[in-house]
N, C-alpha and C positions, 0 to 999 in steps of 0.2 A: 504437456510436460513442463515442469518448472525446476530449473537447476540453479544452484548458486553461481555457476559460471556465466549464466545469462544475465545476471544483475550487473550492469555496467559499473556501478560504484564500488563493487567488490574488487574489481581489477584495475580501475582507473579513478583515482581520487580527484582528478581535475574535472571530471564530469559526474557530478553527484546524481544519484537516482533515488527517487522517493517512491515509496509504496503506500498506496491508499487502499485499504480493504473495507468493503461493505459487508457487514455481518450477515445480511440477508440476500447476498448475491445469488442470482438464479442461474448464472453461467458457470461459475467455479465453486468449488467447495472451500469457502473462505476460512473455515475452521482448520482444514487440513493445511492450507497455505500458511495460515498464521502459526500453526505448530512448527512447520518447516522453518519459517523465519526465526522463531524463538530458538529453535534448536541450533541454528547457524548464527545466532547473535546478530541478526539484521534488524535495523530499526524500521518501523512502519507506523502508519496511522490507522487505528481501528475505529470504524464507525458501526457499532453493533446493530443499530436499528435501521440502517439504510439498505436499500436494494441496489442492484447494478445501475450505475449512472445517476442515482438520485442525489449525489453530492451537489449536482447542479442547482438544486432547490434548497440546500441546507446551508444556513449562515455559518455555522461552526466549521463545516468542511471548507467553505470558501476562505475563511480566515486562515486555516491551516495551509491551504494552497498558496495564499498570498505570502505567508511566512516563508514558504519554500522558495518562491521565485524572487523574493526581494533581497 
């Protein structure tokens, strides 16, 4: 289950939470999660051609992660 209240940044602005979705994720239904995020006006990063965990080997994904943590 995934609920708005579980996203830390929605309740605590001092601790930002970033959401990275892989469009070809084999564990979750990424399209369903993306729709939920859109409907609740929550920002996320969408990697449509990546599978679960494949951001590790993707330069664009690493650039986004570095933006988040810097």
